[in-house]
C-alpha positions as CSV (number, residue, x, y, z in Angstrom):
1,M,-33.0,9.4,26.2
2,R,-30.8,12.0,24.5
3,R,-29.2,11.2,21.2
4,I,-27.0,12.8,18.7
5,V,-29.2,13.4,15.7
6,R,-28.4,13.9,12.0
7,T,-30.6,14.3,9.0
8,V,-30.5,12.1,5.9
9,C,-31.9,13.5,2.7
10,L,-33.8,10.8,0.9
11,L,-35.8,12.6,-1.8
12,G,-35.9,16.2,-2.6
13,S,-36.6,18.2,0.5
14,L,-37.7,15.1,2.6
15,S,-35.4,14.4,5.4
16,V,-35.5,11.7,8.0
17,S,-34.0,12.6,11.4
18,V,-32.0,9.8,12.9
19,A,-29.8,8.9,15.8
20,A,-26.2,8.7,14.6
21,A,-25.3,6.0,17.1
22,Q,-28.1,3.7,16.2
23,T,-28.5,1.3,13.3
24,A,-31.7,0.0,11.9
25,P,-32.5,-3.5,12.9
26,A,-33.2,-6.1,10.3
27,P,-36.9,-7.0,10.5
28,S,-37.5,-10.4,12.1
29,A,-40.5,-12.2,13.4
30,P,-41.5,-9.9,16.3
31,A,-42.6,-11.3,19.6
32,S,-46.4,-11.1,19.8
33,P,-47.5,-8.3,22.0
34,Q,-50.9,-8.5,23.6
35,L,-52.6,-5.1,23.0
36,S,-55.7,-3.4,24.4
37,A,-58.6,-2.4,22.2
38,D,-57.3,1.2,22.2
39,E,-53.8,0.1,21.3
40,C,-55.3,-2.0,18.4
41,A,-57.2,1.1,17.2
42,V,-53.8,2.9,17.0
43,W,-52.4,-0.2,15.2
44,A,-55.1,0.0,12.6
45,R,-54.7,3.7,12.3
46,E,-50.9,3.2,11.7
47,L,-51.6,0.7,9.0
48,G,-54.1,3.2,7.4
49,F,-51.4,5.9,7.6
50,A,-48.9,3.6,5.8
51,R,-51.6,2.7,3.2
52,S,-52.1,6.4,2.4
53,I,-48.5,6.5,1.2
54,A,-48.8,3.1,-0.6
55,E,-51.9,4.3,-2.4
56,H,-50.4,7.8,-3.2
57,D,-53.4,9.4,-1.3
58,R,-52.3,12.9,-0.2
59,K,-55.7,13.7,1.4
60,A,-55.7,10.4,3.4
61,F,-52.1,11.1,4.5
62,A,-53.0,14.6,5.7
63,E,-56.0,13.2,7.6
64,H,-53.6,11.0,9.7
65,V,-51.4,14.0,10.7
66,H,-52.3,16.2,13.7
67,E,-52.7,19.9,12.7
68,Q,-49.8,20.9,14.9
69,A,-47.6,17.8,14.4
70,A,-43.8,17.8,14.4
71,F,-42.1,15.3,12.1
72,G,-38.4,14.7,12.5
73,A,-39.2,15.4,16.1
74,G,-35.7,14.5,17.4
75,S,-34.0,16.8,14.9
76,V,-32.8,20.3,15.6
77,Q,-35.3,21.7,13.1
78,P,-38.4,19.4,13.0
79,T,-41.0,20.0,10.3
80,R,-43.9,21.6,12.1
81,G,-47.6,21.7,11.1
82,R,-49.7,19.4,8.9
83,D,-49.5,21.6,5.8
84,R,-45.7,21.8,5.9
85,I,-45.4,18.1,6.6
86,V,-47.7,17.1,3.7
87,E,-45.7,19.3,1.4
88,E,-42.4,17.9,2.5
89,W,-43.7,14.4,2.1
90,A,-45.2,15.1,-1.4
91,G,-42.4,13.1,-3.2
92,L,-42.9,10.0,-1.0
93,I,-46.7,10.3,-1.3
94,E,-46.3,10.4,-5.1
95,G,-44.0,7.5,-5.0
96,K,-42.3,8.1,-8.4
97,R,-38.7,7.8,-7.3
98,L,-38.8,6.2,-3.9
99,R,-41.4,3.9,-2.3
100,L,-41.8,3.9,1.4
101,R,-43.5,1.1,3.3
102,W,-43.9,0.6,7.1
103,Y,-46.0,-1.2,9.7
104,P,-46.3,-1.3,13.5
105,T,-44.8,-4.0,15.6
106,R,-45.5,-2.3,18.9
107,V,-48.1,0.1,20.2
108,T,-48.3,1.3,23.8
109,I,-50.7,3.4,25.8
110,A,-50.0,4.1,29.4
111,G,-51.1,6.8,31.9
112,A,-52.7,9.2,29.4
113,P,-55.5,7.2,27.6
114,D,-55.4,9.6,24.6
115,I,-51.7,9.4,23.9
116,A,-50.1,6.3,22.2
117,W,-46.6,5.4,21.0
118,S,-46.0,3.1,18.0
119,T,-42.9,1.7,16.4
120,G,-41.9,-0.7,13.6
121,P,-39.7,-1.2,10.6
122,A,-39.6,1.0,7.5
123,L,-38.5,-0.1,4.0
124,Y,-37.5,2.3,1.3
125,Q,-37.3,1.1,-2.3
126,K,-35.5,3.1,-5.0
127,L,-37.5,2.9,-8.2
128,D,-34.7,3.7,-10.6
129,P,-33.9,0.3,-12.2
130,G,-30.2,0.8,-11.8
131,A,-30.3,2.1,-8.2
132,Q,-27.8,0.5,-5.9
133,P,-28.6,-0.3,-3.2
134,R,-32.2,-0.9,-4.3
135,Y,-33.5,-1.2,-0.7
136,L,-32.9,0.6,2.5
137,I,-34.3,-0.4,5.8
138,G,-34.9,1.7,8.9
139,A,-37.4,2.1,11.6
140,Y,-39.9,4.7,12.9
141,Q,-41.4,5.9,16.1
142,S,-44.6,7.9,16.3
143,V,-46.6,9.5,19.1
144,W,-50.4,9.6,18.4
145,Q,-53.0,11.7,20.1
146,R,-56.7,10.9,20.1
147,G,-58.7,14.1,19.3
148,A,-62.0,15.2,20.8
149,D,-63.6,13.7,17.7
150,G,-62.2,10.2,18.8
151,V,-59.7,10.0,15.8
152,W,-56.1,9.2,16.4
153,R,-53.6,11.4,14.6
154,V,-49.8,11.5,14.5
155,L,-48.5,14.3,16.8
156,F,-44.7,13.4,16.7
157,D,-42.8,11.3,14.2
158,D,-39.2,10.3,13.8
159,G,-37.0,7.6,12.4
160,I,-33.7,5.7,12.4
161,A,-31.5,6.2,9.4
162,P,-32.1,3.6,6.8
163,R,-29.2,1.3,5.9
164,P,-28.7,-0.7,2.7
165,A,-30.8,-3.9,2.8
166,T,-30.6,-7.0,0.7
167,E,-33.4,-8.5,-1.3
168,A,-33.8,-11.2,1.4
169,E,-34.2,-8.5,4.1
170,A,-36.8,-6.7,1.9
171,M,-38.7,-10.0,1.6
172,A,-38.5,-10.6,5.4
173,F,-39.8,-7.1,5.9
174,H,-42.9,-7.8,3.8
175,S,-43.5,-11.2,5.4
176,G,-43.3,-9.6,8.9
177,R,-46.3,-7.3,8.3
178,R,-49.5,-8.2,10.2
179,E,-52.8,-6.7,9.4
180,T,-54.5,-8.2,12.5
181,C,-53.7,-6.6,15.8
182,P,-52.6,-9.1,18.5
183,Q,-55.4,-8.1,21.0
184,R,-55.6,-9.2,24.6
């Protein structure tokens, strides 16, 4: 599917590429997918990737990114390469002005057993006490590749522009997170 893409600057040089014609859905109780063991491995890896940001762990973040990854994959100028991506995400990893949280709601593997797709909601929280809106909600989509070492790493990443969110939507986002993969 082709989309018109724009870039939203959220923090310093970090940009999130987004489809202009799409809006981010409010998180709701997602239908329970039934995932394979490999899809659950990607689910767990996605949670670990999100945890690297929550714990401000630059090294762990980098370990989740493929060496030749492209972030903002749908944009005209994606950020290419692990080192550039880690540098561009430094502000989010530090989490001093903006907190980012996300989790998977779907993971799919089909045809190529070493390629997986994941998606889910993303919540941004501005940490300045007077910030309005305080919360923004969007979504992400990632493509993962399992390396020769058996480790899944993000190869492509992109997102939907976050929109202002209410406190209730932020609470719903948090309550929608599942640590346990719904395995077949």
